C-alpha positions in Angstrom: -6.1 -3.9 -17.5 -5.3 -7.1 -15.7 -5.5 -7.2 -11.9 -2.1 -7.6 -10.3 -1.4 -10.1 -7.5 1.7 -10.3 -5.4 2.5 -13.8 -4.1 4.8 -13.8 -1.0 5.5 -17.5 -0.3 8.8 -19.2 0.7 7.9 -22.7 -0.6 8.9 -22.3 -4.2 6.8 -25.2 -5.5 3.7 -23.6 -4.0 4.6 -20.2 -5.2 5.1 -21.6 -8.7 1.8 -23.3 -8.8 0.0 -20.1 -7.7 1.9 -18.1 -10.3 1.0 -20.5 -13.1 -2.7 -20.8 -12.1 -3.2 -17.1 -11.6 -1.5 -16.2 -14.9 -3.8 -18.8 -16.6 -6.8 -17.0 -15.0 -5.6 -13.7 -16.6 -4.0 -12.0 -13.6 -0.6 -10.4 -13.6 1.7 -11.8 -10.9 4.8 -11.1 -8.9 6.6 -13.5 -6.6 8.8 -13.1 -3.5 10.2 -15.9 -1.4 11.1 -13.8 1.7 9.3 -11.2 3.8 11.9 -8.6 3.1 11.8 -9.1 -0.6 8.0 -9.1 -0.5 7.9 -5.7 1.2 10.3 -4.3 -1.4 8.1 -5.5 -4.3 5.0 -4.3 -2.5 6.4 -0.8 -2.2 8.0 -0.6 -5.6 5.0 -1.6 -7.8 1.2 -1.2 -7.7 -0.8 -4.3 -6.7 -4.5 -5.1 -6.4 -4.1 -8.0 -3.9 -1.5 -9.8 -1.8 -1.3 -13.5 -1.1 0.8 -13.7 2.0 2.4 -16.8 3.7 2.9 -16.4 7.4 6.0 -18.5 8.0 8.5 -16.5 6.0 12.2 -16.1 6.3 13.8 -12.8 7.2 10.5 -11.1 8.2 7.6 -13.0 9.6 4.3 -12.8 7.7 2.5 -11.0 10.5 5.2 -8.3 10.5 4.9 -8.0 6.8 1.1 -7.6 7.2 1.6 -4.8 9.8 3.9 -2.9 7.4 1.5 -3.3 4.5 -1.4 -2.0 6.5 0.7 0.9 7.8 1.0 2.2 4.2 -2.2 0.8 2.6 -5.3 0.2 4.7 -7.4 -1.1 1.9 -5.5 -3.5 -0.4 -6.9 -7.0 0.0 -4.5 -9.4 1.8 -5.2 -13.2 1.9 -3.1 -15.2 4.3 -1.7 -18.6 3.5 -1.6 -20.5 6.8 -0.7 -23.9 8.1 -3.5 -26.1 9.3 -3.0 -25.7 13.1 -1.9 -22.0 13.2 -5.1 -20.8 14.8 -3.4 -18.1 16.8 -1.7 -16.7 13.8 -5.0 -16.8 11.8 -6.7 -14.8 14.5 -3.7 -12.4 14.9 -3.7 -11.9 11.1 -7.4 -11.1 10.9 -7.0 -8.7 13.8 -4.1 -6.9 12.0 -6.3 -6.3 9.0 -6.1 -9.4 6.7 -9.2 -9.9 4.6 -9.2 -13.7 4.6 -7.1 -16.8 4.9 -6.6 -20.1 3.2 -5.3 -23.2 5.0 -2.6 -25.4 3.5 -2.8 -27.7 1.8 -5.4 -25.9 -0.3 -7.4 -26.5 -3.5 -6.5 -23.9 -6.1 -10.3 -23.4 -6.8 -10.7 -22.2 -3.2 -7.9 -19.7 -3.6 -9.3 -18.4 -6.8 -12.8 -18.0 -5.3 -11.4 -16.1 -2.3 -9.4 -13.9 -4.6 -12.5 -13.1 -6.7 -14.5 -12.3 -3.6 -11.9 -9.9 -2.2 -11.4 -8.1 -5.5 -15.2 -7.7 -5.9 -15.4 -6.0 -2.6 -12.6 -3.5 -3.4 -13.6 -2.7 -7.0 -17.4 -2.7 -6.5 -17.4 0.6 -4.6 -15.8 2.6 -7.4 -12.4 3.5 -8.7 -10.2 3.1 -5.6 -7.1 4.1 -7.5 -8.3 7.7 -8.0 -7.9 10.1 -5.1 -9.2 13.7 -5.0 -8.9 16.4 -2.4 -10.0 19.9 -3.4 -8.3 20.7 -6.7 -5.8 17.9 -6.3 -6.2 14.6 -8.1 -3.9 11.6 -8.0 -4.3 8.4 -10.1 -2.5 5.4 -8.7 -2.9 3.3 -11.9 -1.3 5.9 -14.2 0.8 7.6 -11.5 -0.4 11.0 -12.7 -1.0 14.0 -10.4 -2.7 17.2 -11.3 -4.0 20.3 -9.5 -6.9 22.2 -11.1 -6.0 20.6 -14.4 -2.3 21.5 -14.1 0.0 18.4 -14.4 2.3 18.0 -11.4 5.5 16.0 -12.0 6.6 14.1 -9.0 9.5 11.7 -8.3 8.5 8.2 -7.1 9.1 9.0 -3.5 7.2 12.3 -3.7 4.3 10.4 -5.3 4.2 7.8 -2.5 4.3 10.6 0.1 1.4 12.5 -1.5 -0.5 9.2 -1.9 -0.2 8.5 1.9 -1.6 12.0 2.7 -4.5 11.5 0.2 -5.4 8.2 1.8 -5.5 9.9 5.2 -7.0 13.4 4.5 -7.7 15.7 7.5 -5.8 13.3 9.8 -2.8 14.6 11.7 0.0 12.3 10.9 3.1 12.1 13.1 6.5 12.1 11.5 7.0 8.5 12.7 3.8 7.4 10.9 4.9 9.1 7.7 8.4 7.6 7.9 7.1 4.1 8.6 4.4 4.2 5.8 6.5 5.8 3.1 10.1 4.8 3.9 9.4 1.6 5.8 10.0 0.3 9.3 13.5 -0.8 8.4 14.6 2.7 7.3 17.6 3.8 9.4 18.5 7.1 7.6 18.1 10.7 8.7 14.5 11.3 9.8 14.9 14.9 8.5 14.3 13.4 5.1 10.6 13.8 5.8 10.9 17.6 6.1 13.0 17.7 3.0 10.4 15.9 0.9 7.5 17.9 2.4 9.3 21.0 1.1 9.7 19.4 -2.3 6.0 18.5 -2.4 4.9 22.0 -1.3 6.9 23.6 -4.1 5.3 21.5 -6.7 1.7 21.3 -5.3 1.1 24.5 -3.4 3.5 27.1 -4.7 1.8 30.1 -6.3 -1.7 28.9 -5.3 -4.2 30.8 -3.2 -4.7 27.8 -0.9 -2.3 25.3 0.4 -2.9 21.6 1.2 0.0 20.3 3.2 0.0 21.9 6.6 2.5 21.6 9.5 1.2 20.7 12.9 3.8 22.0 15.3 5.4 19.4 17.5 3.5 16.5 15.9 3.7 16.2 12.1 1.6 17.1 9.1 -1.9 17.1 7.9 -3.6 17.3 4.4 -6.0 20.2 4.9 -7.0 23.1 2.8 -5.9 26.5 4.1 -5.8 30.0 2.7 -2.3 31.0 1.7 -1.0 33.7 4.0 1.4 34.9 1.3 
């Protein structure tokens, strides 16, 4: 399966060159020209790497990076920066960017940095497969099972479970969950989290001798195995 790269770049000529070159190299690509659209594409589809311009309309690249890292701490992000943006380069690396390329750049340098980042993430095993106890989730195929039993989830339920599996045994506040799964720009009812937790429990934990999704009173939730009191 070809690796998928999301290009978030407001200069359409640069974005087009990157799209053509990456496609020629065998990658699948997606392109966004604003920070807001980039975040939407990032959340709606699976990606292996993000090329992220910093000077974006609607949402600045550093803010886009913060939101990406809130929901995915491991996906490689390479920043596309202007020559003199030293402070932004440092800020981006501090926020979790893996690397940066300074404009104007040679496409060979971009390709080399992409290959290096992808080697680091794929060399340590299948990062798209998550296991916890009897629970197994495959990001690539979007399949979920418990002890061999297939669990059918909606896209939002899948994203919610994925966030817990990426942060097992960590107590996650409702705000953390909301920001990671629904996004910083979500202005709906925060009780939506509780509703979806109930949905997940019915599908993942119902009828089992142990439960995985626990409530931490006054704080939030944690993915932890616990004997079912029922």
